[in-house]
Backbone bond lengths (Angstrom), bond angles and torsions (degrees), N, CA, C in turn:
res aa  C-N    CA-C-N  psi(-1)  N-CA   C-N-CA  omega(-1)  CA-C   N-CA-C  phi
1 M - - - 1.429 - - 1.514 111.43 -
2 T 1.302 114.48 136.89 1.459 118.08 178.24 1.522 109.27 -97.19
3 A 1.284 113.43 143.54 1.470 118.63 -178.81 1.522 109.65 -80.56
4 A 1.300 116.18 147.13 1.471 121.73 177.35 1.528 108.54 -68.07
5 P 1.340 116.99 145.44 1.460 118.50 179.65 1.525 110.38 -59.65
6 S 1.301 114.03 145.59 1.460 119.93 -178.07 1.524 110.65 -68.89
7 T 1.291 115.56 132.81 1.465 120.07 177.85 1.525 110.27 -99.89
8 K 1.334 114.95 10.04 1.450 120.56 -178.67 1.529 111.21 -58.53
9 F 1.339 115.99 -40.56 1.461 119.21 -178.36 1.525 112.73 -102.66
10 S 1.295 118.89 -18.44 1.452 119.77 -175.65 1.527 112.86 -73.28
11 K 1.313 119.12 -35.71 1.466 120.67 179.75 1.523 111.73 -64.96
12 P 1.333 119.74 -47.28 1.470 118.29 177.34 1.523 111.93 -62.46
13 L 1.327 118.50 -35.20 1.460 120.75 178.93 1.519 111.24 -65.75
14 V 1.330 116.77 -37.20 1.461 120.44 177.36 1.524 109.48 -63.87
15 W 1.319 116.65 -43.50 1.468 120.14 179.99 1.525 111.22 -65.95
16 V 1.317 117.02 -42.83 1.465 120.58 178.47 1.527 109.75 -62.45
17 G 1.327 116.79 -43.54 1.464 120.55 178.05 1.518 112.05 -62.22
18 A 1.318 116.54 -42.04 1.465 120.36 179.54 1.523 110.67 -65.19
19 I 1.317 116.75 -42.06 1.466 120.48 179.28 1.525 110.41 -65.00
20 L 1.322 117.64 -41.69 1.464 120.38 177.91 1.523 111.54 -62.75
21 L 1.321 117.49 -42.37 1.462 120.38 177.73 1.528 111.23 -62.44
22 I 1.306 115.90 -42.11 1.465 119.46 178.85 1.525 109.87 -62.83
23 L 1.329 117.71 -44.09 1.466 120.97 178.69 1.525 111.96 -61.79
24 I 1.317 116.46 -44.03 1.471 120.04 -179.40 1.518 110.56 -64.02
25 F 1.332 117.53 -47.56 1.465 119.74 179.43 1.527 111.51 -65.97
26 S 1.326 116.31 -32.71 1.460 119.16 177.92 1.523 110.99 -65.95
27 I 1.325 116.09 -44.64 1.467 119.88 -178.85 1.517 110.61 -66.90
28 I 1.323 117.36 -45.31 1.463 121.15 -177.96 1.521 111.08 -71.25
29 G 1.304 116.88 -44.58 1.451 120.24 -173.24 1.508 115.51 -91.82
30 F 1.323 116.98 -22.58 1.451 119.05 -173.56 1.519 112.51 -76.33
31 F 1.322 118.09 -42.30 1.461 119.79 -175.81 1.523 112.86 -62.09
32 P 1.328 120.31 -44.23 1.465 117.69 174.38 1.522 112.06 -64.21
33 A 1.331 116.95 -30.58 1.461 119.65 179.77 1.524 111.35 -68.65
34 L 1.323 117.71 -22.77 1.460 119.96 178.33 1.520 111.76 -61.76
35 K 1.322 117.03 -28.74 1.461 120.54 179.50 1.522 111.92 -61.35
36 L 1.331 115.98 -25.20 1.454 119.51 179.11 1.518 111.74 -67.64
37 F 1.354 115.97 -24.32 1.454 119.85 -175.82 1.519 112.31 -97.20
38 Q 1.320 118.38 -0.50 1.446 120.74 176.65 1.515 109.13 -75.54
39 N 1.299 114.72 166.39 1.460 121.07 -179.78 1.524 109.45 -57.87
40 P 1.339 118.14 115.90 1.458 119.84 -177.63 1.524 112.75 -64.29
41 A 1.328 117.54 -19.92 1.465 119.50 178.92 1.518 111.08 -66.17
42 Q 1.326 116.92 -24.75 1.456 119.90 179.73 1.525 111.96 -71.70
43 H 1.301 117.76 -17.95 1.452 121.59 -175.88 1.523 112.49 -104.88
44 T 1.300 116.79 7.35 1.449 119.54 -177.64 1.519 110.48 -90.61
45 I 1.292 114.95 159.17 1.458 121.02 175.70 1.516 107.94 -73.79
46 A 1.324 115.92 142.62 1.454 120.44 -178.84 1.522 110.26 -62.51
47 Q 1.315 115.41 132.45 1.456 121.84 178.84 1.526 108.39 -80.12
48 E 1.314 117.14 133.03 1.455 120.21 176.88 1.526 108.49 -84.12
49 I 1.333 115.49 125.67 1.455 120.90 -179.57 1.529 108.90 -123.52
50 S 1.317 115.95 166.01 1.461 119.91 178.26 1.524 109.62 -81.91
51 F 1.307 115.58 161.39 1.453 121.32 176.15 1.531 110.07 -60.42
52 T 1.317 116.65 -40.42 1.464 121.51 178.23 1.522 110.72 -60.65
53 Q 1.340 116.35 -42.37 1.455 119.73 179.22 1.523 110.68 -64.48
54 L 1.323 117.48 -37.89 1.467 120.57 176.92 1.523 109.90 -57.26
55 L 1.326 116.54 -47.65 1.462 120.14 -179.42 1.531 111.28 -64.22
56 Q 1.332 117.18 -39.98 1.466 120.71 179.08 1.522 111.57 -65.24
57 E 1.340 115.56 -43.35 1.468 120.10 179.74 1.528 110.27 -65.44
58 A 1.329 116.91 -37.78 1.461 120.51 177.34 1.529 110.41 -65.88
59 D 1.341 116.72 -41.10 1.468 120.92 177.82 1.522 111.69 -58.57
60 S 1.325 116.45 -36.68 1.464 120.07 -177.89 1.531 112.47 -88.26
61 G 1.337 117.47 5.10 1.468 120.80 175.55 1.507 114.68 77.49
62 K 1.326 117.81 21.17 1.466 120.97 -176.32 1.526 113.64 -93.20
63 V 1.339 118.33 -7.61 1.468 121.21 -176.21 1.521 109.42 -100.73
64 R 1.349 115.93 124.61 1.463 121.38 179.46 1.520 111.05 -85.23
65 N 1.342 116.37 -49.95 1.458 119.25 -177.14 1.515 110.53 -155.78
66 V 1.333 114.97 162.19 1.463 121.66 175.22 1.514 109.14 -138.95
67 V 1.324 114.88 151.19 1.457 122.68 172.42 1.519 106.39 -120.04
68 I 1.323 115.82 120.35 1.463 121.13 -177.48 1.520 108.20 -101.53
69 Q 1.316 115.69 124.57 1.460 121.98 177.22 1.517 107.04 -133.77
70 G 1.338 115.06 97.94 1.454 119.61 -174.86 1.513 109.33 66.17
71 H 1.331 116.35 -123.74 1.461 120.95 178.72 1.529 112.52 -95.50
72 E 1.314 117.02 -1.27 1.467 120.57 180.00 1.519 109.99 -96.41
73 V 1.322 115.11 136.46 1.461 121.61 177.02 1.522 107.80 -123.70
74 Q 1.323 115.63 125.53 1.458 121.41 173.49 1.513 106.42 -113.20
75 G 1.312 116.52 136.47 1.457 118.75 -176.43 1.500 113.31 -146.45
76 T 1.328 113.45 175.01 1.457 122.08 -179.94 1.523 108.65 -131.38
77 Y 1.324 114.81 132.53 1.457 119.95 173.20 1.529 108.91 -76.60
78 V 1.321 117.17 164.22 1.463 120.62 179.44 1.524 111.98 -64.03
79 D 1.344 117.84 -21.82 1.470 120.04 178.67 1.531 112.62 -89.23
80 G 1.345 117.18 4.63 1.460 120.81 175.44 1.513 115.38 97.85
81 R 1.334 117.92 -14.38 1.467 119.54 177.95 1.524 108.57 -66.85
82 R 1.329 115.25 151.91 1.461 120.75 -179.43 1.516 110.39 -110.78
83 F 1.337 115.53 153.19 1.451 120.78 178.00 1.521 109.34 -143.89
84 T 1.310 115.34 164.17 1.452 122.08 174.98 1.523 107.99 -142.55
85 T 1.326 115.88 149.21 1.455 121.10 177.67 1.520 108.61 -155.77
86 F 1.297 115.14 168.20 1.455 121.71 175.77 1.515 107.52 -115.84
87 V 1.327 115.69 138.51 1.459 120.74 -171.90 1.525 110.39 -123.65
88 P 1.329 115.72 158.72 1.467 119.16 174.81 1.521 109.73 -71.24
89 D 1.303 115.83 179.69 1.462 119.49 177.51 1.518 109.67 -51.02
90 E 1.315 114.10 146.99 1.456 119.74 -177.70 1.523 110.20 -57.55
91 G 1.285 115.13 137.34 1.458 120.35 -178.69 1.505 110.39 -158.79
92 A 1.297 114.77 -146.85 1.462 120.93 -176.66 1.525 112.16 -63.62
93 W 1.319 117.68 -21.64 1.464 119.63 -178.52 1.524 111.46 -61.47
94 V 1.346 117.56 -31.26 1.471 120.08 178.47 1.527 109.37 -66.30
95 D 1.327 116.62 -43.61 1.461 119.93 177.15 1.524 110.68 -62.97
96 G 1.327 116.16 -36.55 1.459 120.13 178.02 1.521 111.88 -62.00
97 L 1.326 117.14 -41.54 1.469 120.31 177.23 1.523 110.00 -64.60
98 R 1.320 116.03 -44.72 1.463 121.11 -179.75 1.530 109.93 -60.22
99 D 1.332 117.50 -43.24 1.463 121.88 179.30 1.522 111.86 -61.74
100 R 1.323 117.45 -25.75 1.465 121.93 -179.37 1.522 112.46 -91.69
101 G 1.330 116.51 7.86 1.463 120.57 175.69 1.512 115.11 83.33
102 V 1.339 117.51 16.82 1.464 121.03 179.39 1.524 107.94 -82.92
103 L 1.328 116.92 128.81 1.451 122.12 175.42 1.526 108.10 -72.18
104 I 1.327 116.94 125.46 1.474 121.21 -175.91 1.520 108.63 -115.80
105 M 1.322 116.38 128.51 1.468 122.87 175.16 1.502 108.57 -124.47
106 R 1.300 116.15 145.81 1.463 121.07 178.49 1.518 110.00 -115.71
107 Q 1.322 115.28 146.44 1.457 121.78 173.76 1.516 107.82 -129.88
108 P 1.321 116.14 147.82 1.474 118.67 -179.95 1.519 112.38 -67.53
């Protein structure tokens, strides 16, 4: 009669292998999955708003920042949502945004 192979070392090896597989899949698969838990507003398409709405939202303190590029303004609300609008020639409205604490950046 032949003796059955010893399972003295095979059980710990199975556990070590299973733990390693779990770690590898966690590292590879978990980090991209973290994006699912980020603020979904950051992944949305910028909402197009009117120039008047931009001024109203700034008056109510809802605008965090804007980037001005020519007549186009892209911005972010304090809650992370994004917006875009087109504005008239630069004028007092820029100072108005600045007075309301909106961070203003310009691009060529």
